C-alpha positions in Angstrom: -26.5 -71.3 48.1 -24.6 -70.4 44.9 -20.9 -69.5 45.2 -19.9 -66.0 44.1 -16.6 -67.2 42.5 -16.6 -70.6 40.9 -13.4 -72.7 40.3 -14.1 -72.6 36.5 -14.0 -68.8 36.5 -10.8 -68.7 38.4 -9.2 -71.1 35.9 -10.4 -69.0 33.0 -9.0 -65.8 34.5 -5.7 -67.5 35.2 -5.4 -68.6 31.5 -6.2 -65.1 30.3 -3.5 -63.6 32.5 -1.0 -66.2 31.3 -1.8 -65.4 27.7 -1.3 -61.7 28.2 2.0 -62.2 30.0 3.2 -64.5 27.2 2.3 -61.9 24.5 4.1 -59.2 26.4 7.3 -61.3 26.8 7.2 -62.2 23.0 6.8 -58.5 22.0 9.6 -57.4 24.4 11.9 -60.2 23.1 11.2 -59.1 19.5 12.0 -55.4 20.1 15.0 -55.9 22.4 16.6 -59.1 21.0 15.4 -59.7 17.5 15.2 -56.0 16.3 17.2 -54.5 19.1 20.2 -53.5 17.0 18.1 -51.8 14.3 16.0 -49.9 16.8 19.1 -48.8 18.6 20.6 -47.5 15.4 17.3 -45.7 14.5 17.2 -44.0 17.9 20.8 -42.9 17.6 20.1 -41.6 14.1 17.0 -39.7 15.0 17.3 -35.9 14.6 15.4 -33.7 17.1 15.1 -30.1 16.2 13.1 -27.2 17.5 11.3 -25.5 14.7 9.1 -22.4 14.3 5.4 -22.9 13.7 4.3 -19.9 11.7 1.3 -18.0 13.0 -1.4 -17.0 10.5 -1.4 -13.3 9.7 -4.7 -11.4 10.3 -7.0 -10.5 7.4 -7.7 -7.0 6.0 -11.3 -6.1 5.3 -13.1 -3.0 4.1 -15.6 -1.0 6.2 -18.4 -3.4 5.3 -16.5 -6.6 6.0 -15.6 -7.4 2.5 -12.4 -9.5 2.5 -9.5 -7.7 0.8 -6.4 -9.6 1.9 -6.3 -13.1 3.5 -4.1 -16.1 3.8 -3.8 -19.2 1.7 -2.0 -22.4 2.8 1.1 -23.1 0.8 4.0 -25.5 0.6 7.5 -24.0 0.8 10.7 -25.9 0.1 13.6 -25.5 2.5 17.2 -26.7 1.9 18.2 -29.5 4.2 22.0 -28.8 4.6 22.3 -32.0 6.6 20.8 -34.0 3.7 23.1 -32.3 1.2 26.1 -33.1 3.3 27.0 -29.5 3.7 27.4 -29.7 7.5 30.0 -32.5 7.5 33.7 -31.9 7.9 34.3 -33.3 4.4 31.7 -31.8 2.1 31.0 -33.9 -1.0 30.5 -30.9 -3.3 29.8 -33.0 -6.4 27.0 -34.7 -4.6 25.5 -31.5 -3.2 25.9 -29.4 -6.4 24.3 -32.2 -8.5 21.3 -32.4 -6.2 20.9 -28.6 -6.3 21.1 -28.5 -10.1 18.5 -31.3 -10.3 16.2 -29.5 -7.8 16.4 -26.3 -9.7 15.6 -28.0 -13.0 12.6 -29.8 -11.7 11.2 -26.6 -10.0 11.6 -24.6 -13.2 10.1 -27.4 -15.4 7.0 -27.5 -13.3 6.5 -23.7 -13.6 7.6 -22.8 -10.1 10.6 -20.5 -9.1 13.4 -20.8 -6.6 14.9 -18.0 -4.6 18.2 -16.6 -6.0 19.0 -13.1 -4.9 22.7 -13.2 -6.0 23.0 -9.9 -7.8 24.8 -11.3 -10.8 23.3 -12.0 -14.2 21.9 -15.5 -14.7 23.8 -16.0 -18.0 27.3 -15.3 -19.2 29.0 -12.9 -19.7 28.4 -12.3 -15.9 27.7 -8.8 -14.7 26.4 -7.3 -11.5 22.7 -6.5 -11.6 22.0 -2.8 -11.1 20.5 -1.2 -9.2 21.0 -3.6 -6.2 18.7 -3.3 -3.2 20.2 -2.3 0.1 19.9 -5.9 1.3 21.5 -7.3 -1.8 24.4 -4.9 -1.4 24.9 -5.6 2.3 24.9 -9.4 1.8 27.3 -9.3 -1.2 29.7 -7.0 0.7 29.6 -9.4 3.7 30.3 -12.4 1.4 33.2 -10.7 -0.3 34.8 -9.8 3.0 34.3 -13.4 4.3 36.0 -14.8 1.2 38.9 -12.3 1.1 37.7 -10.5 -2.0 38.0 -6.7 -2.4 34.7 -4.8 -2.6 35.8 -3.7 -6.1 35.9 -7.3 -7.4 34.1 -7.8 -10.7 31.2 -10.2 -11.3 33.5 -12.5 -13.2 36.0 -12.6 -10.3 33.2 -13.3 -7.8 32.0 -16.2 -10.0 35.5 -17.6 -10.3 35.8 -17.5 -6.5 32.4 -19.2 -6.1 33.5 -22.0 -8.5 36.5 -22.6 -6.3 34.7 -22.0 -2.9 31.8 -24.4 -3.7 33.8 -27.0 -5.7 31.7 -26.5 -8.8 32.8 -28.9 -11.5 34.3 -27.7 -14.7 32.0 -30.1 -16.5 29.1 -27.8 -15.8 28.2 -25.1 -18.4 28.6 -21.4 -17.4 24.8 -21.1 -16.9 24.7 -24.3 -14.7 27.6 -23.0 -12.7 25.6 -19.8 -12.1 22.5 -21.8 -11.0 24.5 -23.8 -8.4 26.5 -20.7 -7.2 23.2 -18.8 -6.6 21.8 -21.4 -4.3 25.1 -22.1 -2.5 25.5 -18.4 -2.0 21.9 -18.2 -0.5 22.8 -21.0 1.9 26.2 -19.7 2.7 25.3 -16.1 3.3 23.0 -17.1 6.2 26.1 -18.3 8.0 28.1 -15.2 7.1 25.5 -12.7 8.5 22.6 -13.2 10.8 19.6 -13.1 8.6 16.3 -14.8 7.8 16.1 -18.5 7.0 16.5 -19.5 3.4 13.2 -20.4 1.8 14.4 -22.2 -1.3 11.1 -22.1 -3.1 7.8 -20.5 -1.9 4.3 -21.7 -2.7 5.4 -24.7 -4.9 2.8 -27.0 -6.5 2.1 -30.6 -5.5 3.4 -31.6 -8.9 6.8 -30.1 -8.1 6.9 -31.8 -4.7 5.9 -35.2 -6.3 8.5 -34.8 -9.0 11.3 -34.1 -6.5 10.2 -37.2 -4.4 10.0 -39.5 -7.4 13.5 -38.3 -8.5 14.7 -39.3 -5.0 16.7 -36.1 -4.6 18.0 -35.5 -1.1 18.5 -32.1 0.5 15.1 -30.6 0.7 12.1 -30.6 3.1 8.5 -29.3 2.8 7.2 -26.7 5.2 3.6 -25.9 5.4 3.2 -22.1 5.6 0.9 -19.2 4.6 1.0 -16.8 1.7 -1.0 -13.6 1.3 -3.9 -13.7 -1.1 -5.3 -10.5 -2.6 -9.1 -10.7 -3.1 -9.2 -7.4 -5.0 -7.4 -5.8 -7.9 -7.9 -2.4 -6.4 -6.4 -0.3 -3.6 -2.8 -1.4 -4.2 -1.3 1.8 -2.7 -3.5 1.4 0.4 -3.1 -2.3 1.1 0.6 -2.7 0.6 2.4 -6.0 0.6 4.5 -8.3 2.9 7.9 -10.0 2.6 10.6 -11.7 4.6 12.1 -9.5 7.3 15.4 -7.9 6.3 18.4 -7.5 8.6 17.6 -3.8 9.0 14.0 -4.6 9.9 15.1 -7.1 12.4 16.6 -4.3 14.4 13.1 -2.8 14.7 11.3 -6.1 15.4 13.7 -8.1 17.5 12.4 -6.6 20.8 8.9 -7.9 19.8 10.2 -11.5 19.7 10.0 -11.8 15.9 11.9 -14.8 14.5 14.7 -14.2 11.8 12.5 -15.7 9.1 9.4 -13.6 10.0 7.2 -12.2 7.3 6.4 -8.5 7.9 4.5 -5.7 6.3 6.6 -3.8 3.8 4.2 -1.0 2.7 0.6 0.3 3.0 -1.8 -1.1 5.6 0.3 -4.2 5.9 3.1 -2.1 7.3 1.0 0.5 9.1 -0.9 -2.1 11.1 1.8 -4.7 11.5 1.5 -4.8 15.2 -2.1 -5.9 14.9 -1.8 -8.2 11.9 1.3 -10.1 13.0 0.6 -13.1 15.2 3.0 -14.8 17.6 4.8 -17.8 16.1 4.9 -21.0 18.0 7.6 -23.6 18.5 7.5 -27.4 18.1 10.0 -30.2 18.8 10.2 -32.2 15.6 11.8 -35.7 15.5 13.0 -37.1 12.2 14.7 -40.3 11.2 18.0 -40.2 9.4 15.9 -40.5 6.2 14.1 -37.3 7.1 10.8 -38.9 8.0 8.9 -37.0 10.7 8.2 -39.5 13.6 6.8 -37.0 16.1 5.8 -33.4 16.6 5.4 -32.0 20.1 4.2 -28.4 20.4 6.0 -26.5 23.1 4.3 -23.2 22.3 1.1 -22.9 20.2 1.1 -20.2 17.6 -1.2 -17.2 18.2 -2.8 -15.9 14.9 -2.9 -12.1 14.2 -6.0 -9.9 14.5 -8.2 -8.8 11.6 -8.4 -5.2 10.7 -11.2 -3.3 9.0 -10.3 -0.3 6.9 -12.4 2.8 6.5 -12.5 2.4 2.7 -15.4 1.0 0.7 -13.7 -1.3 -1.8 -16.6 -1.1 -4.3 -16.4 2.7 -4.1 -12.7 2.4 -4.5 -13.1 0.3 -7.6 -15.5 2.9 -9.2 -13.1 5.7 -8.3 -10.1 3.9 -9.9 -12.0 3.0 -13.0 -13.5 6.4 -13.5 -10.1 8.1 -13.0 -8.3 5.7 -15.4 -11.0 6.0 -18.0 -11.0 9.8 -17.9 -7.2 10.0 -18.3 -7.0 7.4 -21.0 -9.8 9.0 -23.0 -8.4 12.5 -22.6 -5.0 11.3 -23.8 -6.5 9.5 -26.8 -8.2 12.8 -27.8 -4.9 14.7 -27.3 -2.9 12.1 -29.3 -5.4 12.4 -32.2 -5.1 16.2 -32.0 -1.4 16.0 -31.8 -1.3 14.1 -35.1 -2.9 17.1 -36.7 -0.7 19.5 -34.9 2.5 17.7 -36.0 1.2 17.9 -39.6 0.7 21.6 -39.2 4.1 22.0 -37.5 2.5 23.1 -34.2 3.6 22.1 -30.8 1.8 19.0 -29.5 -0.3 19.0 -26.4 1.1 17.4 -23.2 -0.6 14.3 -22.1 -2.1 13.7 -18.6 0.7 12.0 -16.6 -1.3 10.9 -13.6 -4.0 11.7 -11.1 -5.7 11.0 -7.8 -9.1 10.9 -6.2 -9.9 10.9 -2.5 -13.4 10.7 -1.0 -14.0 11.2 2.8 -17.0 10.9 5.1 -17.9 14.4 6.0 -19.2 13.5 9.5 -16.2 11.5 10.6 -13.3 12.4 8.4 -12.8 8.7 7.4 -11.4 8.1 3.9 -13.9 6.2 1.8 -11.6 5.7 -1.1 -8.1 6.7 -2.1 -7.5 6.2 -5.8 -4.4 6.7 -7.9 -3.5 6.6 -11.6 -1.4 4.9 -12.8 -1.6 2.0 -10.4 -0.5 -1.6 -10.3 -1.6 -5.2 -9.3 -0.5 -6.5 -5.9 -1.0 -10.1 -7.2 1.9 -9.6 -9.7 3.8 -6.9 -7.8 7.0 -8.8 -7.1 7.2 -10.1 -10.7 6.6 -6.6 -12.0 8.7 -4.7 -9.5 11.6 -3.9 -11.8 9.4 -2.7 -14.6 7.3 -0.6 -12.2 10.5 1.1 -10.9 11.5 2.0 -14.4 8.0 3.1 -15.6 8.0 6.8 -16.5 4.4 7.1 -15.1 5.7 6.3 -11.6 2.9 3.8 -10.8 4.4 3.1 -7.4 3.9 6.7 -6.2 0.8 7.3 -4.0 -0.1 10.6 -5.6 -3.2 10.9 -3.3 -1.0 11.1 -0.2 2.4 12.3 -1.3 1.8 14.2 -4.5 1.9 18.0 -4.1 -0.3 20.2 -6.3 -1.5 23.7 -6.4 -5.1 23.8 -5.3 -5.9 26.6 -7.8 -9.3 28.2 -7.5 -10.5 25.5 -5.1 -8.7 27.6 -2.5 -10.9 30.6 -3.0 -13.4 29.7 -0.3 -10.6 30.1 2.2 -9.9 33.7 1.0 -13.6 34.4 1.2 -13.9 33.0 4.7 -10.9 35.0 6.0 -12.4 38.2 4.5 -15.9 37.5 5.9 -14.8 36.4 9.3 -12.5 39.4 9.7 -15.3 41.7 8.5 -13.4 43.1 5.5 -16.4 42.3 3.4 -20.1 41.4 3.9 -22.8 39.5 2.1 -23.9 42.5 0.1 -20.5 44.0 -0.7 -19.4 43.9 -4.3 -16.3 44.3 -6.5 -16.2 45.0 -10.1 -14.4 42.6 -12.5 -13.2 44.4 -15.7 -11.0 41.5 -16.7 -7.7 42.9 -15.6 -6.5 44.0 -12.1 -4.7 47.3 -12.6 -3.9 48.5 -9.1 -0.2 47.6 -9.6 -0.1 48.2 -13.3 2.3 51.2 -12.8 5.0 48.8 -11.6 4.4 46.4 -14.4 2.0 43.9 -12.7 -1.6 43.6 -14.0 -2.9 40.0 -13.7 -5.9 39.1 -15.7 -9.2 37.3 -14.9 -10.7 34.4 -17.0 -13.3 36.9 -18.2 -15.0 40.2 -17.5 -17.6 39.3 -14.9 -19.0 42.7 -13.9 -20.2 43.5 -10.4 -20.1 40.5 -8.1 -20.9 39.6 -4.5 -18.8 37.0 -2.7 -21.2 34.1 -3.5 -21.3 35.1 -7.2 -17.5 35.3 -7.2 -17.2 31.7 -5.9 -19.8 30.5 -8.4 -18.1 32.1 -11.4 -14.5 31.6 -10.0 -13.6 35.3 -10.6 -9.9 35.8 -10.1 -10.2 39.6 -10.0 -12.7 39.5 -7.1 -10.2 37.5 -5.0 -7.2 39.6 -6.1 -9.0 42.6 -4.5 -10.1 40.6 -1.4 -6.6 39.1 -1.0 -5.0 42.6 -1.3 -7.3 43.8 1.5 -6.8 41.0 4.0 -3.1 40.3 3.4 -1.1 37.0 3.3 -0.9 36.4 7.1 -4.7 36.0 7.3 -4.9 33.9 4.2 -2.2 31.6 5.6 -3.9 31.4 9.0 -7.2 30.3 7.6 -5.7 27.8 5.3 -3.7 26.3 8.1 -6.8 26.1 10.3 -8.6 24.2 7.6 -5.8 21.6 7.4 -3.9 22.6 4.3 -0.1 22.2 4.6 -0.6 19.9 7.6 -0.4 16.2 8.0 -3.8 14.6 8.0 -2.9 11.9 10.5 -3.4 9.0 8.1 -1.2 6.0 9.0 0.5 5.7 5.6 3.4 7.9 4.3 2.1 11.4 3.4 3.6 14.7 2.4 3.1 17.8 4.6 2.9 20.3 1.7 3.1 24.1 1.9 0.8 27.1 2.2 2.0 30.3 0.7 3.6 32.8 3.1 6.7 34.9 3.3 8.3 32.1 5.4 7.3 29.5 2.9 8.7 31.5 0.0 12.0 31.9 1.7 12.1 28.2 2.4 11.3 27.1 -1.1 13.2 29.8 -3.1 16.7 30.0 -1.6 19.6 31.6 -3.4 17.9 34.8 -4.6 15.9 37.6 -3.2 12.9 35.8 -1.8 11.2 38.9 -0.4 7.4 39.0 -0.3 5.6 41.2 -2.8 2.0 42.3 -3.4 1.8 40.1 -6.5 2.6 37.1 -4.2 -0.4 37.9 -2.1 -2.7 38.2 -5.1 -1.6 34.8 -6.4 -1.9 33.2 -3.0 -5.5 34.5 -2.7 -6.5 32.3 -5.7 -4.5 29.2 -4.5 -1.4 29.8 -6.6 2.0 31.2 -5.5 3.7 28.6 -3.2 0.7 26.7 -2.0 1.2 23.0 -2.7 -0.9 20.4 -1.0 -1.9 16.7 -1.3 -5.2 15.5 -2.7 -6.1 14.0 0.7 -5.6 17.4 2.3 -7.8 19.0 -0.3 -10.5 16.4 0.3 -10.4 16.9 4.1 -10.6 20.7 3.5 -13.6 20.2 1.3 -15.3 18.2 4.0 -14.5 21.0 6.5 -16.2 23.5 4.2 -19.2 21.2 4.0 -19.6 20.6 7.7 -19.1 24.3 8.6 -15.5 24.2 9.9 -14.7 20.9 11.6 -11.4 19.4 10.5 -11.1 15.7 11.3 -8.0 13.5 11.7 -7.8 11.0 8.8 -7.4 7.3 9.7 -7.6 4.2 7.6 -8.3 2.0 10.6 -12.0 1.6 11.4 -11.9 -1.4 13.8 -10.0 -4.5 14.9 -11.3 -7.9 15.8 -9.8 -11.0 17.2 -8.7 -13.8 14.8 -11.9 -15.8 15.4 -14.1 -12.6 15.1 -15.5 -13.2 18.6 -14.0 -10.1 20.2 -13.9 -6.5 19.3 -10.4 -5.1 20.1 -10.7 -1.6 18.8 -13.5 0.7 17.4 -12.5 4.1 16.0 -14.2 7.3 17.1 -13.8 10.5 15.1 -11.0 12.8 16.2 -11.2 16.5 15.7 -8.0 18.1 14.5 -9.2 21.7 14.5 -12.3 23.9 14.1 -12.7 27.1 12.1 -15.3 29.2 14.1 -17.5 31.3 11.9 -21.1 32.6 12.1 -23.7 30.4 10.4 -24.5 33.3 8.0 -20.8 33.2 6.8 -21.0 29.5 6.1 -24.3 30.0 4.3 -22.5 32.4 1.9 -19.7 29.8 1.2 -22.2 27.0 0.7 -24.4 29.1 -1.6 -21.4 30.0 -3.7 -20.3 26.4 -4.0 -23.9 25.3 -4.7 -23.9 27.7 -7.6 -20.8 26.2 -9.1 -22.8 23.0 -9.8 -26.3 24.4 -10.3 -26.3 28.1 -11.4 -26.3 28.8 -15.1 -23.1 30.7 -14.5 -21.4 27.9 -12.5 -18.1 26.5 -13.7 -19.2 22.9 -13.3 -22.9 23.2 -14.1 -22.6 21.2 -17.4 -21.7 18.0 -15.5 -23.7 18.3 -12.3 -26.8 20.5 -12.7 -29.2 17.5 -13.0 -27.6 15.3 -10.3 -29.8 14.1 -7.5 -29.2 14.9 -4.7 -27.9 18.4 -5.5 -24.1 18.9 -5.3 -21.9 21.8 -4.2 -18.6 22.1 -5.8 -15.5 24.2 -6.8 -13.3 23.9 -9.8 -9.6 24.8 -9.9 -7.0 25.2 -12.6 -3.3 25.9 -11.9 -2.3 29.2 -13.6 1.0 28.0 -15.0 0.9 29.6 -18.4 1.0 26.2 -20.1 -1.7 24.9 -22.4 -2.5 22.0 -20.1 -2.0 23.0 -16.5 -2.9 20.8 -13.6 -6.6 20.5 -12.9 -8.4 20.2 -9.5 -12.0 19.7 -8.5 -13.8 19.4 -5.2 -17.4 18.7 -4.3 -19.7 17.5 -1.6 -23.2 16.1 -1.5 -26.0 16.3 -0.7 -25.6 20.1 -0.7 -28.1 20.6 2.0 -27.0 17.7 4.4 -23.5 16.8 3.3 -22.3 13.2 3.7 -19.4 12.7 1.2 -16.7 15.1 0.0 -14.5 14.4 -3.0 -11.3 15.8 -4.4 -9.9 15.0 -7.8 -6.6 16.0 -9.3 -5.2 15.4 -12.8 -1.7 16.4 -13.8 -1.9 18.5 -16.9 -5.7 18.0 -16.7 -6.3 21.4 -18.4 -9.6 22.4 -16.7 -10.9 21.5 -13.2 -14.5 21.4 -14.5 -13.6 18.4 -16.7 -12.9 16.4 -13.5 -16.6 16.8 -12.4 -17.4 13.9 -14.7 -15.1 11.6 -12.7 -16.5 12.8 -9.3 -20.1 12.2 -10.7 -19.4 8.5 -11.2 -18.3 8.2 -7.6 -21.4 10.0 -6.4 -23.6 7.8 -8.6 -22.3 4.7 -6.9 -22.3 6.2 -3.4 -25.9 7.3 -3.5 -27.2 4.2 -5.4 -25.5 2.0 -2.8 -26.9 4.1 0.1 -30.4 3.9 -1.4 -30.3 0.1 -1.9 -28.9 -0.4 1.7 -31.7 1.7 3.1 -34.3 -0.3 1.1 -32.9 -3.6 2.4 -33.0 -2.3 6.0 -36.6 -1.2 5.6 -37.6 -4.6 4.1 -35.9 -6.4 7.0 -37.7 -4.2 9.5 -41.0 -5.1 8.0 -40.2 -8.8 8.4 -39.8 -8.5 12.2 
């Protein structure tokens, strides 16, 4: 019988065990005896630090899932104070300042920029940069106090103090001294006041990092981070931007466990939906050698990325709206400039140019904004570089006119006066008023406002179609200001829309409003005020988004919806729906169907009747459009212009409001709205066709 364990196998196993033991003893001898001193020194010189692992911010998408704002990996440079020797008891300023100067030179040579927020000019003679931001002022004051300088110290005195404080050699030129002082100030101020970490240079190129390493410059380290990437040139006022959290913002976010160096939304959707977009940063224990080489990274808390948000806007519709609005304004101004050349030759006063405008389109059945366009606007991709110029631009491109601009609605207000009169039974469908061109009821006291023409005998629908001022003077005089104000308020004018961005409340004319706006003299209410209020003048000033929402309420027979930019939220991996918006009703104007039919018929006539004020631009449009034009009666040659419309006229889906400052006539804006309608219905038709084709394939 064969043995299970032979003597030869036992000998072989013994030799193998002896070999492994010998290898272990040799390795142990090498680490502990031969290289023991060096390994001991390395372990003693290892630096262990707990560092923040930045969480990716959520994306922003449009209503159809088109990517608007996303993240891109980037390399940031951080100052290593330990490597520069700034943390030792005896700082070698010459060594540190030379390294800083070399780093700045290499960064600049490679086309990157470094962070220097010291509010002093970069070249001599040194002066304070004005205006300073609140954060710049706060930091400078703190530095002055910490360095025993009076708050009234001049820029030259501050620079002299910095030369002494940071040991900047007299061998440096004035400009080199300013470069070193700017970086040393940025490092130092973070010890003076509790603020965000100093990111020396953001989103630097690989060429810059390589050049710094090849130059063997100490004192910096590379941090992998994220930077916001804008995938559209449109919707700047809606999307907003991000930036490092300020000390003041930290007071808001500290209870949410934000780190000092957190990036937060500063404006637009980035700010409005910060709580959804911002992830939770993680922490890691990072071990480095004395040379700065990372030897291990142990995650103590994994970062949690932010959620993705879908906005209600259609970015393609937004693009069409912005382009149409800009083209109209530029073309109108070119024509006016050409006319002004002739006028100047004839010693006549030149026409004023259009200074800006806005367009808002909303979904009639949900109240969701489909586009919010402004002119002038700006590019988010170059926003930070252009910021100073944008602030000084006389066109105020940073102003979101669609949400904060206040304009008289002009004759687009007339359907409200008509509704009040019809609902309160002051007039009926067949009742008429005669327009002779001038309203003479108060002529004996010196007030006789005129109409735009002599329209003859008109019903309410005809008066809306022809935009007869005289008809609405008479109606307004009948019903009084209180009813006009009540119906305007119910339809959302002079009230916040509920949108998450900053917006103005506006005003609707009333005795109370007049007293509020016109203090310092007799602000009593007069019959003439009521007449003007009836046609959307007097003290009625509202935002374009309010006008668009009001137009939608006219179209859907009285339902006023809350406006919101947020359509839905999904988890970072798109696997889970976190929020889905449902329409929210803000108010309802109850009226009989027959009353709404009269309003709709009058507005249909504006775009389709031979007597309609916008028929030239919309008569042949398919599907048919209902509209109303408006022009502010300011007595100037080029008053503000307003235009509203909805379509299809028989089953409304989209409502549009367009405003142009000094636009002259509301009817001209119909050409802008038409381009938006063209895209909207072409896109809808193509989408339906694709859905039908896919259905056939099943």
